[in-house]
C-alpha positions in Angstrom: 110.8 85.1 88.4 113.5 86.2 86.0 115.6 89.3 85.1 113.9 92.6 85.3 115.4 96.0 84.5 113.9 99.2 85.8 115.5 102.2 84.1 115.2 105.9 83.7 113.7 106.1 87.2 114.3 108.2 90.3 115.8 105.7 92.7 115.2 106.0 96.5 117.5 103.3 97.9 116.7 103.9 101.7 120.0 102.1 102.4 121.6 105.6 101.9 120.2 109.1 102.1 118.6 110.8 99.2 117.8 109.7 95.7 119.2 109.7 92.2 118.3 109.1 88.6 119.3 105.6 87.7 118.2 102.0 87.4 117.6 98.8 89.3 118.4 95.3 88.0 116.6 92.3 89.4 117.8 88.8 89.0 115.6 86.1 90.4 114.6 86.8 94.1 117.2 89.5 94.6 118.4 92.8 93.4 121.5 92.3 91.3 122.5 95.9 90.7 121.5 99.5 91.6 123.2 102.3 89.7 123.2 106.0 88.8 122.6 107.1 85.3 121.9 104.9 82.3 122.2 101.1 82.5 125.1 100.1 80.2 125.2 96.4 80.9 124.0 93.6 78.6 120.4 93.4 77.8 120.6 89.8 76.7 118.5 87.5 78.8 116.3 90.3 80.3 112.7 89.1 80.7 111.2 92.5 81.2 112.3 96.1 80.9 110.2 98.7 82.8 110.5 102.3 81.8 110.6 104.3 85.0 110.3 107.7 83.3 108.5 110.1 85.7 108.4 107.3 88.3 110.0 106.9 91.6 111.3 103.4 92.4 111.7 102.5 96.1 111.5 99.5 98.5 108.1 98.1 99.2 106.4 99.1 102.4 106.4 96.8 105.4 103.3 96.6 107.7 104.5 95.5 111.1 101.2 94.9 112.8 97.7 93.9 111.7 94.9 91.4 111.6 94.3 90.9 107.9 90.9 89.3 107.9 89.4 92.1 109.9 88.7 93.7 106.6 85.5 91.8 107.0 84.7 94.1 109.9 85.7 97.4 108.3 83.4 100.2 109.5 81.6 97.9 111.9 81.3 99.2 115.5 83.2 102.4 114.9 83.7 105.3 117.3 83.9 103.2 120.5 86.6 102.9 123.2 88.9 100.0 122.8 87.6 97.8 125.7 84.0 98.2 124.6 84.8 97.8 120.9 86.9 94.7 121.5 84.9 92.8 124.1 81.3 93.9 123.2 81.6 93.9 119.4 84.8 92.4 118.0 85.1 89.2 120.0 81.4 88.3 119.6 81.4 88.7 115.8 84.8 87.0 115.5 83.3 83.9 117.2 80.9 83.7 114.2 83.7 83.9 111.6 84.6 80.7 109.8 87.5 79.6 107.7 85.8 80.8 104.5 85.4 84.3 106.0 89.1 84.4 107.1 90.3 83.3 103.6 88.3 86.0 101.7 89.0 88.6 104.4 92.7 87.9 103.9 92.4 88.0 100.1 90.8 91.5 100.4 93.5 92.7 102.8 96.3 91.5 100.6 94.7 93.0 97.5 94.4 96.3 99.3 98.0 96.1 100.6 99.5 95.2 97.2 97.6 98.0 95.5 98.9 100.4 98.2 102.6 99.4 97.8 102.8 97.1 100.9 105.0 94.1 100.0 105.4 92.6 103.5 102.8 92.3 106.3 102.4 90.6 109.6 99.3 89.0 110.9 98.0 87.6 114.2 94.6 85.9 113.9 93.0 82.5 113.7 92.1 80.0 110.9 95.6 81.1 109.9 96.1 78.3 107.4 93.7 80.3 105.2 95.7 83.5 105.6 98.8 81.5 104.7 97.1 80.1 101.6 96.0 83.5 100.5 99.5 84.8 101.1 101.1 81.9 99.1 98.6 82.4 96.1 99.0 86.2 96.0 102.8 86.5 95.9 103.0 88.8 98.9 105.5 88.4 101.7 104.3 87.8 105.3 105.2 87.0 108.9 102.2 85.1 110.3 101.2 84.0 113.8 98.3 82.0 115.0 96.8 84.2 117.7 97.0 82.6 121.1 94.6 83.2 124.0 94.1 81.5 127.4 90.6 82.4 128.6 90.4 78.8 129.9 92.8 75.9 130.2 91.0 74.2 127.3 91.4 77.3 125.1 95.0 77.8 126.1 95.8 74.2 125.1 93.9 74.5 121.9 95.6 77.7 120.7 99.0 76.5 121.8 98.7 73.3 119.8 97.2 75.3 116.9 100.1 77.6 116.9 102.7 74.8 116.9 100.9 73.0 114.0 100.8 76.3 112.1 104.5 77.0 112.6 105.5 73.4 111.6 103.4 73.6 108.4 104.1 77.1 107.2 107.5 78.4 108.4 109.7 79.1 105.4 106.9 78.2 102.9 106.2 79.8 99.6 109.9 80.0 98.6 110.6 81.7 101.9 108.0 84.4 101.6 106.1 83.1 104.6 107.8 83.3 108.0 106.1 82.6 111.3 106.2 83.7 114.9 104.3 82.8 118.0 101.5 85.3 118.8 100.2 85.5 122.4 97.4 88.1 122.0 98.0 90.2 125.2 98.5 89.9 128.9 94.8 90.5 129.6 93.8 87.5 127.4 96.7 85.2 128.4 97.3 84.2 132.0 100.8 84.3 133.4 101.2 80.5 133.4 100.2 80.3 129.8 102.6 83.1 128.8 105.4 81.1 130.4 104.4 78.1 128.3 104.6 80.4 125.2 108.1 81.4 126.1 109.1 77.7 126.3 107.6 76.8 122.9 109.1 80.0 121.3 112.5 78.9 122.6 112.0 75.3 121.4 111.2 76.5 117.8 113.7 79.4 117.9 111.1 81.8 116.7 110.2 85.4 117.8 107.1 86.5 119.6 104.6 89.3 118.7 102.2 90.6 121.4 99.9 93.6 122.1 101.3 95.6 125.0 100.2 98.7 126.9 97.7 99.8 124.3 95.3 101.6 126.7 95.5 103.4 130.0 92.8 100.9 131.3 95.0 97.9 130.4 98.0 99.4 132.3 95.8 100.3 135.3 94.3 96.8 135.4 97.7 95.2 135.2 99.0 97.3 138.1 95.9 96.4 140.2 96.1 92.7 139.5 99.9 92.1 139.3 101.4 95.2 140.9 103.3 95.8 137.6 102.9 97.4 134.3 102.4 95.1 131.3 106.0 95.8 130.2 107.4 95.0 133.7 105.2 91.8 133.9 106.4 90.5 130.5 110.0 91.0 131.5 109.4 89.1 134.8 107.6 86.3 132.9 110.5 85.8 130.5 108.7 87.0 127.4 111.5 89.5 126.6 114.1 86.7 126.9 112.8 85.8 123.4 113.0 88.2 120.4 109.8 90.2 120.7 107.9 92.8 118.7 105.4 94.6 120.9 102.5 96.3 119.2 101.2 99.7 120.4 103.2 100.5 123.6 101.1 103.7 124.0 101.1 103.9 127.8 104.6 103.2 128.9 106.7 104.8 131.6 110.4 105.8 131.3 111.1 102.7 133.5 109.2 100.6 130.9 111.3 102.1 128.1 114.5 101.2 130.0 113.3 97.6 130.3 112.5 97.6 126.6 116.0 98.9 125.8 117.6 96.3 128.1 115.9 93.5 126.2 116.0 95.1 122.8 112.2 94.9 122.4 111.0 95.9 118.9 108.0 98.2 118.6 105.2 98.2 116.0 103.9 101.8 116.1 100.3 102.1 115.0 99.5 105.8 115.0 96.2 105.8 113.1 94.6 102.9 115.0 95.7 104.4 118.3 94.1 107.7 117.4 90.9 106.2 116.1 90.3 104.1 119.2 91.2 107.0 121.4 94.0 105.0 123.0 96.5 107.9 122.8 99.9 108.5 121.2 102.8 106.2 121.7 106.1 107.9 122.7 107.8 106.9 119.4 110.4 109.7 119.7 111.5 108.3 123.1 111.7 104.8 121.6 113.9 106.1 118.9 116.1 108.1 121.3 116.5 105.0 123.4 117.8 103.2 120.3 114.8 100.9 119.9 113.8 99.4 116.5 110.5 100.9 115.5 108.4 99.9 112.6 105.0 101.1 111.4 101.7 99.2 111.3 98.1 99.8 110.3 96.5 97.4 112.8 93.3 95.7 111.5 90.9 97.5 109.1 88.3 97.5 111.9 90.3 99.8 114.0 91.8 101.9 111.2 89.5 101.3 108.3 92.3 101.1 105.7 95.6 99.4 105.3 97.4 102.4 103.9 101.0 102.5 104.9 101.5 105.9 103.1 99.0 107.3 105.7 100.9 105.7 108.5 104.2 107.2 107.2 102.7 110.7 107.0 101.0 110.4 110.4 104.2 109.2 112.1 106.1 112.1 110.8 103.4 114.7 111.5 101.9 113.5 114.8 105.2 113.5 116.8 106.1 116.9 115.6 102.9 118.2 117.1 103.0 116.1 120.3 106.6 117.0 121.0 106.3 120.6 119.6 109.4 119.8 117.6 109.4 120.2 113.9 112.3 117.7 113.4 111.0 115.1 115.9 110.5 112.5 113.2 111.7 113.6 109.8 110.3 112.5 106.4 113.5 110.4 105.9 113.1 108.7 109.2 109.4 108.0 108.6 110.3 106.4 105.3 112.9 104.2 107.0 110.3 103.2 109.6 107.9 102.1 106.8 110.6 100.1 105.0 113.9 98.9 106.3 113.2 99.5 110.0 110.0 97.5 109.6 112.0 94.6 108.2 114.3 94.8 111.2 111.4 95.1 113.6 110.0 91.8 112.2 113.4 90.1 112.5 113.6 89.6 108.7 116.7 90.0 106.5 118.4 93.3 107.6 118.7 94.5 103.9 115.0 93.9 103.2 113.3 97.3 102.7 116.3 98.7 100.8 117.4 98.9 97.2 120.9 97.5 97.2 122.7 94.6 95.5 121.9 91.4 97.3 118.6 92.6 98.9 115.4 90.7 98.3 113.7 92.2 95.3 110.6 93.8 96.9 110.1 97.0 94.9 107.4 99.5 94.1 107.1 102.2 91.5 105.3 105.5 92.2 103.8 107.8 89.6 105.3 111.2 89.9 103.5 112.8 86.9 100.9 114.3 89.2 100.3 117.8 90.7 101.4 116.8 94.2 104.9 115.8 93.0 105.6 119.3 91.6 107.8 121.2 91.7 110.4 118.5 91.3 113.4 120.7 92.2 112.7 120.4 95.9 112.9 117.3 98.2 111.3 114.3 96.7 111.5 112.3 100.0 109.3 115.0 101.5 106.9 114.7 98.5 106.8 110.9 99.0 106.0 111.1 102.8 103.9 114.3 103.0 102.2 114.4 99.6 102.0 111.0 98.0 99.4 108.4 98.6 98.8 104.7 98.1 96.9 105.2 94.9 100.1 106.6 93.3 101.7 103.1 93.3 101.6 101.8 89.7 103.8 98.6 89.8 104.8 96.1 92.5 107.6 93.5 92.4 107.8 91.0 95.3 110.5 88.3 95.6 111.5 89.2 92.1 108.0 88.6 90.6 105.9 91.3 89.0 102.6 91.1 91.0 101.1 94.5 90.0 101.5 96.2 86.6 99.9 99.6 85.8 97.6 99.2 88.8 96.4 95.7 87.9 97.2 93.0 90.4 98.3 90.0 88.2 98.0 87.3 90.9 94.5 88.0 92.2 90.9 88.0 90.9 89.8 91.4 92.1 86.1 91.2 91.1 85.7 87.8 92.6 87.3 88.9 95.9 84.7 91.7 96.1 81.8 89.3 95.4 83.0 86.7 97.9 83.5 89.3 100.6 80.0 90.6 100.2 78.7 87.0 100.3 80.5 86.2 103.5 79.4 89.4 105.2 75.8 88.9 104.2 75.9 85.6 106.2 78.1 86.9 109.0 75.9 90.0 109.7 72.5 88.5 108.9 70.1 90.0 111.3 72.7 92.3 112.8 
């Protein structure tokens, strides 16, 4: 960590509309200065100067929902409906996963995310000490939760205690790069009494919650049959929304549900690719935005999406809702970019300037190579190029928390070849005989 100057770049601040030719100065963890034109300040004490010629400099992308170590399950049990996919395939194989699998699966996910320009991710899974360790070692920023389920009283007690121990050990670790939440998996895996206990522990530790809600029509139908309420209504009645909450998916919600979400300021992690691949449907993201809800973008796990590419999620969010709403301005390129950056930070209850380039913001920055066919002609809207044309492989350099973690496509904090070898080793054991 030191002083880094990025100059001669096209700067996309996100904190304000548009872009300009200019520079970004990083001092330690934070951005010291963002300016137009040439940098005329002192160059004494600079540790590194990055030439941004033909590059676009922007905030790192923020992935608001996922299960990192599910990279181990990429392309396993594809093309199945969610309930069958989850209960007949995912849960049984996850029962066989050990802490070693989780660690190397997280390493693979983090490597993929850094190379794709993601600088912050959230995770809800188990053996989470290993995910935190991979996060700490790699230099990425994360909001982590030990997944909590209550299939039995014994399981509920175990996951509750595990979540408390994880929070006490890791919240604020890695120089503040690791933050934590409590993560009850979903209403259909957590009995009502257990969810009320989660509310209590969340209040005690003054930490937010993340939870899957209303992902499928089946889930909503089952909730109404069992409780006489939609999952959203049930969570409000149980007090979940009395705590700061980010709800993943929210595909099948009523207008009444949205009013409840608005009342309690529920944040949403919108996962367009995962919801499409699992056949779950399309979340009414435009209605969420019109209601004033905070909406971030997420990939979900690599087993229900197959990649962790936030550029794809940006493009999909902008394109999908134009088609569904038959409205070409439903979600603009600029709005999709905000959802993938600063709105994602707000959705995760992080610093409100994270995901922007402005003085005082945490220095999570990526550089994108524009010297490519799909960035021409340059005279038109570069934000549109970024959202509709660019891809994760266009990212050349990544700075997180003021540290250069990827330079010219090489991740400096991770052993790429070893990660691939260890993942293959783990999967050979995990799927032996499958």
